[in-house]
N, C-alpha and C positions, 0 to 999 in steps of 0.2 A: 584486459581481456575484453576482444568483441561482443558485443551483445551481437545474442542470434539473432536471425531474422524472423521477424514478428510472422505471424499469422495468415494467409492474404483471404480476404472471403470472396468468394465467388457469386453465391447464389442463398435465397431464401425461399420457403414457404411455410403457407400459414393456414394452419388448421388446429382440429383439436389433436393434442398431442397427449398418449400414454408414456412414462418411463415409468425409473425405479428408483429410490432411493431406500438403500440396503435390500429390506425385501419389502416394501412398502411403494405401494402405487402411488406416482405424483400425475395429477390430472389438470389439463390446461383445458377449460371449454373454446378460448379462444387463443391460442398457443402460437409460436412461431419458429423458428429453428432457420440460425445460420453456420453453411454448410463452406468450408473452405481449404484451404493446404498449410499443413506447416512447414517448419523448415528442412525438412529432408522430402516434402512432396507427395507426401500419403498426405491423402482428405481425411479431413475431421469435421466432429460439428464443433463450432467453435463458440455457438451462443443459444440458450433456450430456453425461454419462459414463456410470460404474457406477451401477446402482439405488440400491444401498444409501446411495451417497456421495452422488447428489445427490438424491434424494428425502426422504433427513432434515432438508433445509432446508426442505422444504415442507411439513409434515405436516398441514395443512388440505388441501391443492389435491387436486382430483378427477383420479386418475387410472385411467387404461385400462388394464388389464394383457393383453398379447397374448402370451404365452409362447415360443408356436409359427411367430409371426411376427416378418418381418423389418422395420424402419423404413429405407425409403433416401432419398434427396433424389429428388425428384420430376428429370425427364428432361428435358433441354434439345435439343431439336432444332435443329439449328443452319443449316437449308435447309430450304424447306417451300412448295408453291407452294398455296393454300387453293384456287384456283379449278381446281384438273385435280385435285380431290376424285374427281368424276364419270368421269373417262378412265383411272383406275390402272387395270391389268392390257389396255391397248390396245395390240394388236400392232403392229408396225414392224419397219422394216427397219436403222435407225439413229435417230439424234438429228435431224439434219434433216429426214426425211419424216415424224418422231413431231409434231415442230413441225409442219411442213403440214400434216397428216390431220387431226389429234385436237388438239394445242394450241388453235393459233388461231382453230377452229370453236368451241373450250369456250370461251373466253374473250371470245369476243364477246356473248356473251348475258349479260355482267357488266354490259353498258350500263344493266340494267333492276336496278333497285334491288331488287325483289323477290323476285328470283331469287340477288343478292349477297345479302340478307340471311339466306334459306334457306340457301343453302350455307354462309354462316360461322356460323350457328348447328352446325350439324352437323358441320364439320369441327372447332370447336372440343371440341364434347361427343366424339368419337371422338378427339382428342389427349388428351384427360381420361381417358378409357376406355381408356386406353391407358399412361397414367403420364406422358405429358407438361404441363409445364407451364408451361415458357415454348419458344416458336418463335421463329425469325427469317425473317418469312413473307414469299415475293412476294403480289401482290393482282394487279391487269389494270391495262393503260390507261386503264379510268373512273374520275373519280373516286369513284362510285358505290362501287363495290367495297372502297377503301378505307372510306368511311364505317361501313360492314357489318360489316366485319373489326373497327373499333376501337368501336364501339358492343356487340356482340357479347361481344369482350374485357372491356370494361370492365364489362358486365352481371356477368360471371363475375368480376370483380376476379384478372383473370391477368397476370403479367409476361410482356408481349408486346410487340414490334417487328413492324414492317411498313412497306410503302409501295407507292405507285401506279408502276407499271410505265411507263417512258420508252423510248420506240421508235417516233423520228419516218421511218423511212426502212427498206426490206428488210423489209415487213411487209405483209400483206393490210390490206384496209377492212374497216374493223371493230374491230382493234386498232391500224392504226398509229396515233399522234396528231400533234400540231402542234406545233415545234419550242417556239417564242414561250407558248403554251398550256400544253405541257406544262411548264415550269418552273415557271410563275404557280402553277399546278393545285398542283404539288410543294409551295413556298413556303407557300400559302396552307394544305393540307394537315398540312404540315411545323407551320405556328403554332397548327392548330387542335387535333393533337392530340401533338407530340410532350412530354414530360411531365407529362399527364394522368393522374391516378390511376397506374398502373403501366404506362403506356403508353410506348412510344418509334417513334419514327419513323427510318424506313430511304430513307435517297436510292437508289432503284433503278432503272439503267438497264439494261435486261432481258440485251445483252451488246455488249462492242464492236460487230459488223456490224449491229445494228438503230440503231444512236444513231448522228446525224451528228456533225462537228465541233464542231458548237456546242451539240448539245444535252448532248454529255459536256462540253463545255467551262463550260455555266452549271450543270452536275449539281455538279463541281469547286467551282465559286465557292458555292452554296448548303453543298457538305460544310463549308469554310474558314470562312465565316459564321455557320453552327451548329455545332460541332465535336465537344459531345456527342452529335450524330443517328449512327448508325448510314449504311455505304456497304454498299447487296450486288449482288451479280451473276454473271455467269458466266465461268468461264477456264479454258482448254485442256481441255474436256471429250472430245473428241472431233478426229481427224485429220483429217476435212473441214472442220471447222471453223477450226481453228489452221491449214491453209491458205488459205480464205477472209478471215482476218482479214490472214495476210499479202500477199493482194493490195490488199486494202483500205487497210494503213495502212505501205504499203514504209519509210518512213522511221522505225519503232519499231521497236527491236532483236528484242523479241518479243513478243506476247500479251500476259504482264503490261507490258511496256512502253510497249503503248499507253495503259493506265489509268495508269501512273507520267508519262509525259508529257502527260496528261492533270488530273494533280491528283488522282489516288483513289487511290492509296495512304496510309492514314495508321493508327494506332489507331483501332477498332471500324468500320473495313473488312475484311468476309466476302466470299470469293472461293468460289462452290461447284467443287467438284471438283478440279480442278488436278493433274491427271494427267501433262499435257504440257509438264512444264515441264525446266527444265534447273537446273546447280547455281548459277548466276548467278540467275535468279529466285527461286529460294529464298532464297538470303543477300540479296534485296531485300527481299520480303517478311518476314524475319526484322528487319533492318534497321529497315523501315517500321512493325513491330507490326502489317503487318497478317495475316488466318489463315485457312488454308481450309476450307471446309463439306466433310469428307469422304460420300459420297453412293455407299457400296459396292452398296447392290440397284439401284439405278438405272445405275449403272455397267454392273454385272452385265449387267443386262433390256436396255439398249441396245448391248452391246457397246462399252462405250468405250475401256475400259482399266481398268489399276490403280492406285488410288494410293500409291506409294513410301512406304511409313513408317518404313522403315530409311534412307531419305536424308532425309526432313524429321525424324526423332530425330535425325540426328547431327546438322544444321545449327542444330536449335533455333529448327524453324520452327513457328509456331503452328497448332493445328488441332483440329479437334472431327466429331464424328458428327451426322451428318445422315440424313433419312428422302428428301429430295428426294419426296414424293410430288408429282405422280403419273407419275412417269417413276419413281421408285422404287416398290416392290412390297408395302410395308406401313407400315400407322401405328408398326407394333409395335417400340419401342427392342431389345427381342429378336433379332429378322428382323434389324436393322440394324449391331448389335454380330454376327450369329454369319457375318453377309456382310462383317463388315470382317476378320473371323480367317480367312476364305477369300480373300479378296483379301490379306491380309500374305501368308499361304502362297503363294501364285502368284507375286505381286511382280512389280515391275519389275529384282530383282535375282536373281542368279543362284540363292543359293540359299531366298531371301523369307526371312520374318520369323514367328516365333510369339507372336503376342500374345500377352500374360497376362490372364488377364478379367477381373482387376481393373482393369489399363489400359485394356482395352475398355471397361469401365462408368466410369472415370473421364472418357473421353474424351467420352461422352453426358452428362455431369454437370458434375463441378466443372471439367475439361477447358475444354467447350463454353462454360462460363462466363466462365473467364478469355478465350479467344477474344473473346467478347464482350465485356473491358472490366469482367464484372460479378463478377469474382473476390473471394468475402467478403460477399456479397450473393445469391447465387442459387448451384444447383446442389451445394451441401454443408448438410451437419448441423453449423457449426460457431456458438458462439456468434455471436449478430448477425446471420447469415443470416435471409433472412426466411422466413417458417414456411410452405414448401412442401415438402409430401414425399411419398412414397407406402408403404404397407403391403402387402407382399407376401407371400403364403400358397405356402411350399415343397412346401404338399400338395395344389395345386390341380387336379393329375390324378393319376389312379391310378400313372401312368408318373412323372412327375415325384416325388410322393412315395417312389415305390421307390429312385431314382437319391439324390435329395437324402439319403437315409435315410442313404445308405452313404457318401456324401463326407467325407474325414478332414483335409478343409483347406479352409479359405477358398476358394482357387482352384480346387478342384473345386466345391463347393458355387455359386460365381457361376457356374462353366461348363457347370454341369448347368443352370441356369436361364437360362440364353443360349442352350443349344442347345433345350431343351427348354416353354421358356416362351413364352408369349402373353398376350394381354388378361386371362385366366384366372387370373396369377399376380398381378393387382392388383387387392388388394381394396379400400383404402381410398385416396382421393385429397386431401388436405389444400391446399389453397390459402388464400393470406392468411391462415392459423391457423384456418382453420373447415373441418371435415371435410366431405366431398361427401356428399350421400345416394345410397346406392348400395351 
C-alpha cells in the first residue's frame, strides 16, 4: 500500500496562543502555529506549541509575527437564525408574541431568492466580523433561503450547517409549509448540500408545536436514513410554550419526551434553550448524546428564564453557547459569554454558579464543537484541526488596553476581554487556511 501524501506546510504565525485540551485552557505566551494542507487539500493546523520549538522545525517557512496579539480558535455559534438578522432588537412581551409580530412577517420575505441572497451575504460577513467561523443555522421554510445560505457559505469556504425550517401547522400563511412537500424539499436540499465542501445539512423542525405528527415522524425517518446530518430545533424555552406542548402532546412525558417519542434524539441533535427541564430530561439528553444550545442574550431579552449550568454539569449533559440572533441581541461572542456569566450567577439553583472565563470561552469554541460531534475538527487549535482561527488585539480600545495590561492571570485576561470586548477586538480572521482581508 502506498503511503498517503504527507501534509504540506504553507505558512506560520507567532503570537500568544489560546487552545484547549479537553476542558482545560492551554496558554502559550510565545507560541507558534504552522498551517498547511492535508492529502485531501483541506487546510489544517499542522503544528502548535512554543515558538522556538515549533519554528525551529520550519526554518524556511514564512512567519507572521504578532507579539502583542492573541491567536485563538474561531468561535462556534451553536444556534442562530440568519433570516432574523433584520429584526434584532425588536421589542416584545415574550417569545410567542415576538414570533407573531416580528419573526413570521420577516421570514415570509425569504420566498424571494434575491432577498434571501442579500441577507445571507450580510449575515455571514457579520459572523466573520465578530470572529465566528462556524454556526448551526436556521433558514426559513422556503427552499430559496437554504440555497442562498449554502451558496454564500461555500463562496466564503466556511464550515457551516443549516436547514429548511419545517412548520406545517400553527403557523401563518407565508411561512407554513405542507407536510409531504416539506419532507421532499428537505430530502432534496440535504442531498444537494450535505457534505459539499465544508457544508452540512441540519434537519430543522421549528419546534414541536408547529409540526404535525406526520412531519415530525418524517423528519425522524430522514435523520435515521442520514445519520451524519444534524437535527436542530427548540426546546423548553418559555413556560407558555411548555404548557402549549403539554396540551398538544398529552401522551409524552415532557417537552423533550415529544422529540424522543418521534425518534429525534441522537448524536448531532442540538436543541436550543433547554431552560425548563427536569433531571430525567437532562439524563436522557446525556444518554442520547443530544446537546443544548444555550442562548443567554435571547433568554434575558425575552424573559424566558436561565439555563441551569450547575445541573447540566452535574449530570454531564453536553452544551455550548449560541447567540440566537434575532431573539439574541448581538452577533458578538463576547456579549454571549458575558450574558452566560450573568445567567450562571442568577441560575436556577439557590446559590448560582460563577463560571470561569476559560470555561465560557471553551463552551463557545471547543465545547460547542464537541456538541456538534466535530471535536478535533473545529473550535480548537490542536494539530489536525481545520484551519479556522482569529487574531485578537487586547489593546483594541483604550479601556480594554488599560485593563488587560493589569491582568495577572489567564482567567483575568480572558474575563477582561469578555466584559469589555466587541467586534473591535477581532483583528484578523482565518477561514480554511486563508487570512481574510480587513
